[in-house]
N, C-alpha and C positions, 0 to 999 in steps of 0.2 A: 762114104764108108758104108759097106754092107754089114748089117748086123749079124748075118748068118755065120760070119767068120771073124767076128771082132769080140774083144773083151767087153762084156756087157752084163751087168747084174742089177736087177731091180727087186724090190720087196713090196708086197701088197699091203702089209700091216705096218703100223707105226713101230718105230724102233724103241726098245726099252732103254732107259737111261739118258735119253736126249731131251733136254728141257725146252728147247725152242723149236719153232716151226722150221726155221732154216736148217738147223742141224738134222732134224728128222727127215726133211725132204732131201737134203744132200746125201744122206746115207741111203735112203730108199731109192734114189735115182741111180745109185752106183757111181756118184761123182766123187765121194770120199769114203774112206774106211777108217773107223776109229782104231788106232793102234794102242793107245793108252790114254790116261787122264790128260786131257788137253793136248793130245798129239794125234795128228791125222795124216793119212796117206791120201794124196790126190791121185785119183784114178784117171784113165784117159779122158773120159767125158768132162770131169771137173777141171782137169788141167787145161783143156781147151778154153774154158771160160776164164780161168785165172790168167792165162796168157793174153786173152783179149783185153782184160782190164789192165794188165801190165803194159800192153802196147799203147793203150790210150794214154796212160800216165807218161810213158816214155816219149810219145809224140809231143805232148804239151811241154814236157821238160826240155826237150830238144828245141822246141819253138822259141824258148826264151834263152837259148844258148847256155843251158846248164849241161855240163859234160858228165857222161856216165863212167863210173869205175866200179870195181867190185873189191870189197875188203874181206879179210878172213873173219870168221866168227870166233875162232880160238885166239884169245888175246892175252898178253902178259898182264897180270894183275897190277903190276907197278904203275901202269899209266892211269888207272882209276884211283890209286892211292895218291898219285901226284896231283890229280885234279880235285881231290877231296870228296870223291863220290863213292868210294868203296864202302864206307860206313853208311852212307845214305841208302844204297841199294840193299845192304845187309844180306839177309837170307833169300832175297828175291833173285840174287845172282848165283848162277851155277858156278861152282869153283872146283878145280882139280889140280893135281900135280903131275908133271911129266916124270920120266924115269930118273932124271937128275934132281928131283924133288923141287923143281922150280914151280912157282904158283902161277896158274892160268885161270882165266874165267871164260865162259861163253858169253859173248857180247850181248847185253840187253839193249844197248844203243851205242852209237859210234861217234859222239862228239869229239872225244879225245883223239880218236884215230884220224879223223878228218883234219884236226889241227896238226897232228904229226905229219900228215901228207903235205899240208899247206906250207909247213916250215921249209920244205925243200924248194918251194917255188916263190913264195912271197918274201922279197927282200926290200922292195921299194914301194912307195905309194903308186907307182906306175903299173905294178903287177895286179892292181885291183880295179874294178870288182872281179871277184873270182866266184864261180858257182859250180858246185860239184854234186853229183847224186849217185845213188846206187839202189839196186833191188837186192836186198840181202836178208838172210834168215837171222832172226833175233831169238834170244832165249831168256825167259823169265820164269822163275820157279813160283808161279802163282799159288797162293795159299788155297785158292779154290777155283779151279778151272770150271767154266760154266758156259752154257748157251752155245755149245759147239764151237764154231770158228770165231765167235765174238770175244771169248776170253780163253786163250790157249797158252801153252808153255813154250811152244815153238811156232813162230809165225814169220811170214815174209812181209817186210816193210820197205816202202820206198822212202828213203831218208835223203834229204838234200841239205846242203849247207852253203851259205854265202859268206864271203869275206869282203869287207869294205874298209876304207881308210877313216871314215867318220860316220856319225849318225845320219847325216843327210844321205850319204851313199847307202846306208842300211835301209833307210826309208824307201829309196828307189828299188833296191833289190827285193825288199819285202813286198812291195806293191806288185812287182812283176810276178812273183811266186804266188801271191794271193789271187791274182786274176787267173793265173794258170790253173790253180786249184778249182776255182769256180767253173772253168771250162771243163775240167776233168769230170767233176761230179754231175754237171749238166749233161755231158755226153753219155755218161754211164746210165743216167736216168734215176738218180737218187733224189728223193725229196729231203732236203737238208736245211738247216739253219746255221748261221755263223754266230757264235757266241763268245763273249769274253770269258776267260777262264784263269785258273791259278797257274803260275809258272812251275809249281811243284818242284820235283827233284831236278828239273832242267835249270831252274833259276832264270834270271834275265829280267828284261824290261817290260815285256808284253807277251801274252799268250792268247791266241784265239783258236777255237775249235770248230771244225765242220761236223755238225751233228746230224745224223740221219734220224728223222722223226720216226719213232717206233715204240710201241707199248712196252716191249721188254727191255728197253734201254736202261742202262744202269745209271745214267746221268739225268738230272732234272733240269730242264731248260726253263728260264724265267723270261717271259716276253711281254712287251707292252706295245699294243697295236697303235697307240696314239703317238708316242714319241720315238718308237723304234728301239727301245731298250731290248737287248738280247744278250743274255748272260747265263753262265752256269750257276746253279743255285749256290755252289760252294763259295762264290765271291760276291753274290748279289747283296747290295746294301739293304738294310732294313731301316725304316723310319722309326724314330724314337717314340712317336705318338705324343699326344698332349699330356701335360702334367695333370694329375688328378686334383681337382679342386674340392678338397674337404678338410675339415679340421682333424688333427691327429687325435687318436683315441688312446685310452690307457691300455698298455700291454697286458695281456691276460693269458695265463697258462691253463690249458684245458686238456683233460684226458681224452685220448683218441685210440682206444685199444684195437689192436689188430688192423691198423690202417697203414700198411707199408707203402702203398702207392697213392698217387695223386687222386685217382678215381675213387679209391676207398675213402680218402679224407673227405672228398666232396660229397659222397653219398652219406657218410656218417654225420657231417655237419650241415648237410643240405645247402651247400654254398655253390656259387658259380666258380668254375675252374679258373676264370680270369681274375679271381680274387686271391689266387694261391701263387706261391713262388716255390720252386723246387731248388734244392741245394745239392750239387753234385761235386764230388771230390775228384780232382784231376791231378795227374803228375806231369810236370814239364821241367826239363833240365834237372831231373832228380830232386825236385822240390814239389810239395803238395800245395794245391790251391783249392779254395772253395769257389764254385762257379754258380751264379744265381741267374736263372731265367724264369719267366712266367710259367705256371704249371702246365699250360698247353703248348709250350714251345720246345724246340729241340736245339741243343747246343751245336753250333757249327765249329767243329774242331779245327778246321783250317784257319778260321778267323781267330779262334782262341790262341792257337799257336803263334799267329802273327803278332797279336797284341802282347804276348808274353815273350816274344823274340826267341821262340823255341823251334827247333827243327820239326818236332812232333809232340803230340800230347796223347795221353791215354788215361782212361778211368783208373782210379786207384783200385787196389785189391781189396777183398773183403776185410782182411786183417788191418790194412792201412786205414780204411774207412772207419772201422770201429775204434782204432787207436786215436783218431783225430776227434771223433764225435762223442766217444764214450757211450755209445748207444747202438742198438741194432740198426742194420741198414733200413732206410725208409723214414728215418726220423731226424735226418741231418737238417740243420738250420744255421743261419749266420751268427746268431747271438751267442757270444761266449767262445767262439772258435779262436784258436791261437795260430792260425795260418792265414796267409793273405787271402782276401776276398775279392773276386772279380764279379762285377755287377753289370748285367746287360743294360743297355740304354733304356729299354722299356721298363725294366724294374726300377731304374733310377727315378722314373716319373710316377711310380705307384705309391699309395699310402694305405695304411691299415690293412695290410695283407696277411695271409695265413702262411706260416712256414714251420718247419720242424723245430723242435726245442732241444735237440741233442740229448734227448731223454726218451728211452724206449716207451712207446705208447702215449706220447705227449706231443702236442703242437702248441705254438703260440698264435693267438689272435691279435690283430692290430699291430703287426710289426711295421716299423718304419725304418728308413735307411739311417736315421740318426741313432738307432739303437746299436749300431756296430760301426767299426771303422772299415772303410772301403779302400782297397789297395789300388784298384783301377776301375774305371767305368768305360765300357766300349761296346760296340756292336758285335756280339758274339753268338747270335742265333741265326737259324735258317729262316729265310723269308717264307711266309705261309700264304694260303689262298685268300685269307681275309686282309692281307696287307695291300697297300696301294703302291704304285710305282714310286720309287724314291726320287725320281727325276721330275715327273710331271703330276704325280698324285692320282693318275688314272688307274683303272682296274687292271690287275696283272692276269696273265694266263700262264698255265704251266703245261709243258709237254715232256714226255720221256724221249731220250735220244741215245743213239749209239755213236760214240766218237769214231769217225772214219778218217779224219784228217786233223792235223794241228799245225799251227805256225807259231814260231817263237822269235822274238827279238832278244837274243842272248846277251848282247853287249860284248864286253871284252873279258868276261869272267874266265873262259877257258883259255884264251890266248895268254892271259896273265899267269894262270896257274901252270901252264905248260911252256911258257917262255917263247911265244911267237911274237916277234917285233918286226917293225919295218922302218925304213928311213924315210921321213916325210920330206916335203919340198924344202924345208929349212935345215935338213940333215939331222933333225932331232929324232930320237927313237920313240916310237909310239906302238900301241897295241891295236891290231885290227879289231873291228866289231863284227860280230857274227850274227847270222840268222839261221834258224833251224826249222826244217819243214818235213813233216812225216805223213804218210798215208798207209793205212793198214790194208793191204791188197785183199787178203782172204776175208777180213772183216767187212770190207766194202761189198764183197760178193754176198756174205751172209745178210748184211743190211738190205741189199737189193731184194733178196728173196723174202725177207720179212715184210717188205712193202709190196711185193708183187707175187701173190699166190692166191689160189682159191682152194676149195675142199678137194680138188682133184690133183693138184700139184703146183709146180712152178709156172710162172708166166714170164718168159723171157722176152725182151725186146730184140730188135734186129741188130743192136749194137754189140751186145755181149753174149747172145745166144751161142751155144756150142756149134750149132749148124744154122745155115740160112733157111734150109728147107728140109722137111721130113717127107719122104716118099714111102707110102705104104701100099703094098700089093695085098689085096684081100685074100686071094687064093694063089699061092705061089706054084701050085700044080696045074693051074689053068694056063694053057699055052698062050692064049691071047693076052690075058692079064700080065703074064710074066714077060712076054715079048714087048708089050707097050711100056711096062715099068722099066725094063732094061734100057729101052731106047730113050725114055725120058731121063733116066739117071745119067746116061752119057751126054745127052743134050744139055741138061742143067749144068753139069760139071764143065762142059766145054764153053759155057757162057759165064764161067767164073764164079758159079755158086757152089758153096760148100753143102753137100747133100748127105743126109743120113737116110739110108735106104733100108727099110725094114722088110727084108726078103725072107724072113724066117718062116718055117713051116709051123705057124701057130694060129690059134683061133683069132678071128677079128677082134673079139673083145679084149684079148690079152694085148694085142697090138695097140688098140685105141687107148687102153688104160695106161700103158707105158708112155704113149705119145702125150697124153694129158699130164702125166707125172713129170716128165722132164721138159715140157713146155716150149718146144721150138715154135716160133711165131707162125710160120707158113707150113701147112700140111696138104699134101696132094695124095688123094686116095684113088687107087686104080681098082675098080671092081667090075661089075657086070656091064656098066656103060662103056667099057673099053671096046666092046664089039662095034659101038657106034662112034668110035674115035673120041670119046668124052671121058673126063675124069672129074672128081669132086675136089674143090679147093676150099679149105677151111682155115679160118683165122683163130688162133688159140686164145687170144685175149678177148675178142668179142663173141666168139662162138659162132659167128656167121659163116655160112657155107653156100656155095653155088656150084652148079654143074656147068662146066665149060669145055670147049673143044681143046684138044691137045695143042693146037696151034696158038691158043690164047694164053697158055700157061706162063710163058716168060713175061708177057706184058701185064699179067694180073698179079704176079707176086709182088708184095709190098716190101720194099727195102729201105 
């Protein structure tokens, strides 16, 4: 492609309103254009990269005999009501009515639709295993779109689904897809970790995530180098710790004016935060609960929801908090409360701790768990940097990650709710078991750029770069340079290389700046040495360059 007559826009300065390196660089390179909050247009250069990622995914899906189809994004709302997920998605789902006032939604995910398609084919155990996939646009009304392509309201996802007659079959299908995913991300060049995760709104038996390691990642990965533990923080177990060995002391009410936070309490009393317990009021299933964790810990709401058998939990409102504690916010404690109390395992082993007194400007010293009635004791906190591995007791490490892929063992949940059955070998009717597998195509691109850039721009590898080679003519008005460049352009293309030819009438500095910005791996520069039949070959990643003869160009280009 010759730049002189192509759609091509770049920006020298950082873009306002983009929080991430990848979003900033994608806009600056003219690969994408922000259309609205969480909505992006893929411009020609960016679309080439996106298609290369899609093709890698497609090749690996086809290699395991998964068959591609395309489903609509405009879907009848009834199918999500039938599966029980309309209320689960709630306001995250875009909804609309047609002219006949029938309810439709823009599909956030397609489990229900794949079951609907499979019902036309699966009649017998002989019709499985079945594996289907698509590259389709999804829509989710994110409360806060952020980080460019990493969290958007409209995005392309590769989603695949497998159907098997039993769990053994699901295990085989899952393994095939799992290995295909590793090949995909290895080929693209993503530095990733595979972690256990929550099944969330998808439900099912198992969820694993492919997480691109990145500082701006919204997920926290918990890893143990010794035993291989690899999990999302949201489901990582926490060790209870040893029981405190000391005699119980007498409960004491003490004035703590203007100490609404744990840090304020510790500063006022001169105590270690590890001797404090904070009480938080949560709502689950329209009922209020008091939740106790150590003062320096954070409640894991996913774990809390699970132990309360709730779909979701949320902190109480200011008014609800005051009504329960009869005090200002910041002075809640377990003693005297008339709502169920949930105690973290770590707190269950504490003695003589400091907690709120349910009285404004007062706390209790020497609180013990025998001072109140516990509704349930459970692991309800986030694992922290000072925790040890729950499996082997070794030191844990933490990394931030961007979820670029996920795999689920769904079981028969969706087949049951939507009435998909098959006749087994004994003629009994059974429900197929499903697997679900997703890859965020644009998110994968963003994650790659987060991991592969410098202060000058993107650094693409040969696999997903928009072009194989960039050819730059220093002076397009110089007859020799132009003739050599034109000849090289034709030669490279004729040898199967995809070439970006910067033949613009621009200053060399502008051309070099743009070349660094969009980061094509191989760069050929045609300048004054063209009179000696020589050009400069430069590697974008290493910065190394050498002067070579034109005859050496093809053999020197790294692919």
